[in-house]
SETOR-391162 format. One record per residue (C-alpha): x, y, z. Coordinates in steps of 0.5 Angstrom, whole numbers, plus 500, padded with zeros to 3 digits. Layout:
[[X; Y; Z]]
...
***
This chain:
[[725; 637; 574]]
[[728; 637; 581]]
[[723; 633; 586]]
[[718; 632; 580]]
[[717; 625; 582]]
[[715; 627; 589]]
[[710; 632; 586]]
[[711; 637; 592]]
[[711; 645; 590]]
[[711; 651; 595]]
[[708; 658; 593]]
[[711; 664; 595]]
[[708; 671; 594]]
[[712; 677; 593]]
[[707; 683; 593]]
[[712; 688; 591]]
[[712; 694; 586]]
[[718; 698; 589]]
[[722; 696; 583]]
[[717; 699; 578]]
[[715; 706; 577]]
[[708; 704; 576]]
[[703; 702; 581]]
[[699; 695; 581]]
[[704; 689; 581]]
[[704; 689; 588]]
[[697; 686; 587]]
[[699; 680; 583]]
[[700; 675; 588]]
[[693; 676; 591]]
[[690; 676; 584]]
[[694; 669; 582]]
[[691; 666; 589]]
[[684; 669; 587]]
[[685; 665; 581]]
[[685; 659; 585]]
[[693; 657; 583]]
[[693; 652; 589]]
[[687; 648; 587]]
[[689; 648; 580]]
[[696; 646; 581]]
[[693; 640; 586]]
[[689; 638; 580]]
[[696; 636; 577]]
[[697; 631; 583]]
[[702; 636; 587]]
[[702; 637; 594]]
[[702; 644; 595]]
[[704; 648; 601]]
[[703; 656; 601]]
[[708; 659; 604]]
[[704; 666; 604]]
[[708; 673; 603]]
[[714; 676; 604]]
[[714; 682; 608]]
[[714; 688; 604]]
[[714; 695; 606]]
[[708; 700; 604]]
[[711; 704; 599]]
[[708; 711; 600]]
[[712; 711; 607]]
[[719; 710; 604]]
[[724; 715; 603]]
[[727; 715; 596]]
[[735; 714; 598]]
[[738; 713; 591]]
[[737; 717; 585]]
[[740; 711; 581]]
[[736; 705; 584]]
[[730; 707; 587]]
[[728; 703; 594]]
[[734; 699; 593]]
[[735; 698; 601]]
[[728; 695; 601]]
[[728; 691; 595]]
[[735; 688; 598]]
[[731; 686; 604]]
[[725; 683; 600]]
[[730; 679; 596]]
[[734; 676; 602]]
[[727; 674; 605]]
[[725; 671; 598]]
[[732; 667; 598]]
[[731; 664; 605]]
[[724; 662; 603]]
[[726; 659; 596]]
[[732; 655; 600]]
[[727; 653; 605]]
[[722; 650; 600]]
[[728; 646; 596]]
[[731; 643; 603]]
[[723; 641; 604]]
[[724; 638; 597]]
[[718; 643; 594]]
[[719; 646; 587]]
[[719; 654; 589]]
[[714; 658; 585]]
[[715; 665; 586]]
[[709; 669; 585]]
[[710; 677; 584]]
[[711; 682; 584]]
[[716; 686; 580]]
[[722; 682; 577]]
[[727; 685; 582]]
[[724; 679; 586]]
[[729; 674; 582]]
[[735; 677; 585]]
[[732; 673; 591]]
[[729; 667; 588]]
[[735; 666; 583]]
[[740; 667; 589]]
[[736; 662; 593]]
[[737; 657; 588]]
[[744; 658; 587]]
[[746; 658; 594]]
[[742; 651; 595]]
[[746; 648; 590]]
[[753; 651; 591]]
[[758; 649; 589]]
[[755; 646; 583]]
[[753; 651; 578]]
[[745; 653; 576]]
[[743; 655; 569]]
[[738; 661; 568]]
[[732; 661; 563]]
[[730; 669; 563]]
[[723; 670; 559]]
[[722; 677; 558]]
[[721; 683; 553]]
[[726; 687; 557]]
[[733; 684; 558]]
[[734; 687; 565]]
[[741; 688; 564]]
[[741; 695; 567]]
[[746; 698; 572]]
[[745; 704; 576]]
[[750; 707; 572]]
[[746; 706; 565]]
[[739; 706; 568]]
[[734; 711; 565]]
[[729; 710; 570]]
[[732; 708; 576]]
[[727; 702; 577]]
[[731; 696; 580]]
[[726; 691; 576]]
[[731; 693; 570]]
[[737; 691; 573]]
[[736; 684; 576]]
[[740; 680; 571]]
[[746; 684; 571]]
[[746; 684; 579]]
[[746; 676; 579]]
[[752; 676; 574]]
[[755; 681; 580]]
[[754; 688; 577]]
[[751; 693; 580]]
[[749; 696; 587]]
[[753; 693; 592]]
[[747; 692; 596]]
[[743; 688; 591]]
[[749; 684; 589]]
[[749; 677; 591]]
[[754; 676; 597]]
[[759; 670; 598]]
[[761; 665; 593]]
[[755; 665; 589]]
[[754; 668; 582]]
[[751; 666; 575]]
[[756; 664; 570]]
[[753; 668; 563]]
[[755; 662; 559]]
[[749; 659; 562]]
[[744; 664; 562]]
[[739; 664; 556]]
[[735; 671; 555]]
[[728; 669; 551]]
[[723; 674; 547]]
[[727; 680; 548]]
[[725; 686; 544]]
[[726; 693; 547]]
[[733; 695; 550]]
[[736; 702; 553]]
[[742; 704; 549]]
[[747; 702; 554]]
[[743; 696; 556]]
[[744; 693; 549]]
[[751; 694; 549]]
[[751; 690; 556]]
[[747; 685; 552]]
[[752; 684; 546]]
[[758; 684; 551]]
[[756; 680; 557]]
[[757; 673; 554]]
[[749; 671; 555]]
[[746; 667; 550]]
[[740; 672; 548]]
[[734; 670; 543]]
[[730; 676; 540]]
[[723; 676; 538]]
[[726; 677; 531]]
[[730; 670; 532]]
[[724; 667; 534]]
[[720; 669; 528]]
[[725; 667; 523]]
[[727; 660; 527]]
[[721; 658; 531]]
[[720; 657; 538]]
[[721; 650; 539]]
[[729; 651; 536]]
[[730; 657; 540]]
[[728; 653; 546]]
[[732; 647; 545]]
[[738; 651; 544]]
[[736; 655; 550]]
[[735; 649; 554]]
[[742; 647; 552]]
[[745; 653; 554]]
[[742; 653; 561]]
[[744; 645; 562]]
[[751; 645; 560]]
[[755; 643; 566]]
[[750; 645; 571]]
[[746; 641; 576]]
[[739; 645; 575]]
[[735; 650; 571]]
[[731; 656; 574]]
[[726; 659; 570]]
[[724; 667; 571]]
[[718; 668; 567]]
[[716; 676; 566]]
[[709; 676; 563]]
[[710; 682; 559]]
[[714; 677; 554]]
[[707; 675; 552]]
[[704; 680; 547]]
[[699; 684; 550]]
[[694; 682; 546]]
[[694; 676; 550]]
[[697; 679; 557]]
[[694; 686; 558]]
[[695; 686; 565]]
[[703; 688; 566]]
[[706; 694; 568]]
[[711; 695; 562]]
[[707; 692; 556]]
[[711; 692; 549]]
[[707; 690; 542]]
[[710; 684; 538]]
[[711; 678; 544]]
[[710; 671; 544]]
[[703; 668; 543]]
[[699; 664; 547]]
[[701; 658; 545]]
[[709; 660; 544]]
[[709; 661; 552]]
[[706; 655; 553]]
[[710; 651; 549]]
[[716; 654; 552]]
[[714; 652; 559]]
[[712; 645; 556]]
[[719; 644; 553]]
[[722; 646; 560]]
[[718; 641; 564]]
[[720; 636; 559]]
[[728; 638; 560]]
[[727; 635; 567]]
[[732; 640; 570]]
[[728; 646; 572]]
[[728; 646; 580]]
[[724; 653; 581]]
[[720; 658; 577]]
[[718; 665; 578]]
[[712; 668; 575]]
[[713; 676; 575]]
[[710; 683; 573]]
[[702; 681; 573]]
[[699; 688; 574]]
[[691; 687; 576]]
[[690; 694; 575]]
[[692; 694; 568]]
[[688; 687; 567]]
[[682; 686; 563]]
[[677; 681; 566]]
[[682; 678; 570]]
[[685; 675; 563]]
[[692; 675; 565]]
[[692; 672; 572]]
[[688; 666; 569]]
[[693; 666; 564]]
[[699; 666; 569]]
[[696; 660; 573]]
[[695; 656; 566]]
[[703; 658; 565]]
[[704; 655; 572]]
[[701; 649; 570]]
[[705; 648; 564]]
[[711; 649; 568]]
[[709; 643; 572]]
[[707; 638; 567]]
[[700; 639; 564]]
[[699; 637; 557]]
[[694; 637; 552]]
[[693; 629; 552]]
***
């Protein structure tokens, strides 16, 4: 992991649910902080700086200016703030830990990492029940949290698509734990060139083999890996506190194994934990699991 020897991390909160049609994900960063995420990372020997939250406008006062990408202008502004803070963290030799908030924030976090390393390439491991490959032309909901992976490959609303020279190479993207797609989104997934691993493939082959292959995809010719983890990748039996739960996901141990193996790759430079919705949680279980997953991403082991 970049700066692993320095053991320095930066917490960046993104309290936004503008990208999802269900309220509550804006409270995710607060729930993770209340679950003592900073102290529990420090217990691993890290020096942790909390950068606070990016500015997010109040949803109820916002007009809906696009029927195909709801709150797109506001989300673009949020993602620009996230990209700036991620870049600042990396320049300060901190591993950026971006806490959400809905998954649209990854447009900013991945962009921030990509711009930091440019012109060198980065890889992306995207762990999610959904492919997040919709565009304004294919979406059935107009929710931007279903679009960030396409945006990061240069497709979608021009207000969201990364400017300048940064764009992800699809051949360096691994999508893991996907199990529900819109019809047009499925077509994009089949044809865009990313390596996807459905839950059926995980069931058949086992997660350890999947992760070795995914890490190979994300590290081939790249300088570093960014990891974006949507808590709805985990089965709602273990992680009920998400906005768009889908049965049949990763188990508790599979989620930890994925992040433990990514840590051991020594290539991860940044991490998103997204879609925690405390309004749907049960006894704070999902927030506590989220903190444990961050610990696994930062090197906590059983022994």
